[in-house]
C-alpha positions as CSV (number, residue, x, y, z in Angstrom):
1,X,110.0,76.6,216.2
2,X,113.8,76.7,214.0
3,X,112.6,73.1,212.7
4,X,109.6,74.1,211.3
5,X,110.6,76.8,209.1
6,X,110.5,76.4,205.3
7,X,113.9,76.6,203.8
8,X,115.3,76.1,200.6
9,X,117.0,72.7,200.0
10,X,120.3,74.0,200.7
11,X,122.0,71.0,202.2
12,X,120.6,68.9,199.4
13,X,122.1,71.2,196.7
14,X,125.4,71.6,198.1
15,X,125.8,68.0,198.0
16,X,124.6,67.8,194.1
17,X,127.0,69.9,193.4
18,X,130.1,68.3,195.5
19,X,129.3,65.1,193.8
20,X,129.3,66.8,190.0
21,X,132.7,68.2,191.4
22,X,134.1,65.1,192.7
23,X,133.1,63.0,189.5
24,X,135.0,65.2,186.9
25,X,137.7,65.2,189.6
26,X,137.9,61.7,189.5
27,X,137.5,61.4,185.6
28,X,140.9,64.0,185.6
29,X,142.5,61.7,187.9
30,X,142.1,59.0,186.1
31,X,143.8,59.9,182.9
32,X,146.9,61.9,184.7
33,X,149.7,62.4,183.9
34,X,148.3,62.1,180.3
35,X,146.3,64.3,178.5
36,X,142.2,63.7,179.5
37,X,139.6,65.0,177.6
38,X,138.2,68.2,179.1
39,X,134.6,67.8,177.6
40,X,132.6,66.0,180.5
41,X,134.6,67.8,183.6
42,X,134.0,71.1,182.0
43,X,130.3,70.1,181.4
44,X,130.1,68.6,185.2
45,X,131.8,72.1,186.7
46,X,129.7,74.2,184.7
47,X,126.6,72.5,186.2
48,X,128.3,72.6,189.8
49,X,128.6,76.0,189.1
50,X,124.7,76.7,188.1
51,X,123.5,74.4,191.2
52,X,125.9,76.2,193.4
53,X,124.5,79.9,192.2
54,X,120.9,78.9,192.3
55,X,121.8,77.4,196.1
56,X,123.3,80.8,197.0
57,X,120.3,82.6,195.1
58,X,117.5,80.5,197.0
59,X,119.3,81.0,200.0
60,X,119.6,84.5,199.8
61,X,115.6,85.1,199.4
62,X,114.9,83.8,202.9
63,X,114.6,86.6,205.0
64,X,113.6,85.2,208.6
65,X,116.9,83.0,209.1
66,X,119.7,83.3,211.9
67,X,121.6,85.4,209.5
68,X,124.6,86.7,212.3
69,X,125.2,82.9,213.2
70,X,125.3,81.8,209.4
71,X,128.1,84.8,208.6
72,X,129.9,83.9,211.9
73,X,130.6,80.5,210.7
74,X,130.8,80.9,206.9
75,X,133.7,83.3,207.6
76,X,136.0,80.9,209.1
77,X,134.7,77.9,207.2
78,X,135.7,80.0,204.2
79,X,139.1,80.9,205.6
80,X,140.0,77.2,206.3
81,X,138.7,76.1,202.8
82,X,140.5,78.7,200.9
83,X,143.7,77.5,202.5
84,X,143.2,73.9,202.0
85,X,142.4,74.8,198.4
86,X,145.3,76.9,198.1
87,X,147.6,74.4,199.4
88,X,146.2,71.8,196.8
89,X,146.5,74.1,193.9
90,X,150.1,74.7,195.0
91,X,150.4,71.0,194.7
92,X,148.8,70.7,191.4
93,X,151.2,73.5,190.0
94,X,154.6,72.4,191.2
95,X,153.5,68.9,189.7
96,X,153.2,70.5,186.5
97,X,149.7,69.9,185.5
98,X,148.9,70.9,182.3
99,X,147.2,74.4,181.7
100,X,143.9,72.9,180.5
101,X,143.4,70.7,183.2
102,X,145.0,73.3,185.7
103,X,142.4,75.7,184.9
104,X,139.5,73.1,185.3
105,X,140.8,71.8,188.8
106,X,140.8,75.2,189.9
107,X,137.5,76.0,189.1
108,X,136.6,72.6,190.8
109,X,138.5,73.7,193.7
110,X,136.8,77.0,193.8
111,X,133.5,75.6,194.0
112,X,134.6,73.2,196.8
113,X,135.9,76.2,198.8
114,X,132.7,77.6,198.4
115,X,130.3,74.9,198.7
116,X,131.6,73.2,201.9
117,X,131.5,76.3,204.0
118,X,127.9,77.1,202.7
119,X,126.9,73.8,203.6
120,X,128.4,74.0,207.1
121,X,127.0,77.4,208.0
122,X,123.7,76.4,206.6
123,X,123.4,73.4,208.7
124,X,124.4,75.4,212.2
125,X,122.4,78.5,211.6
126,X,119.2,76.6,210.6
127,X,118.5,75.5,214.1
128,X,119.2,78.7,215.9
129,X,116.6,81.3,216.6
130,X,116.0,83.6,214.0
């Protein structure tokens, strides 16, 4: 029964936004410690944020879903990913990353810290009885 429900493409949208973030991060890392152009990574980060927001909006419209399981998984996954994102952010700060690049990397880390827990929680809850 759970496999027969029509659900939005949450997994595919999560992967799409993460691919955009990874491409932007690789582009930035390729130019460090120099000063990279922030145009392409900014566009990629904005696109990733839009995809993630559309993903959350689409999932929030689902009525019949194992929401208790979803929230139980996402709560703990968010905790873990916020901690790892914070540790990565600390490395960037201690490494003296320039302010513009640091701001963009922070935005990308925030997308990462929400996107992966969303993917994990959806993947677990989608096969649970509603």
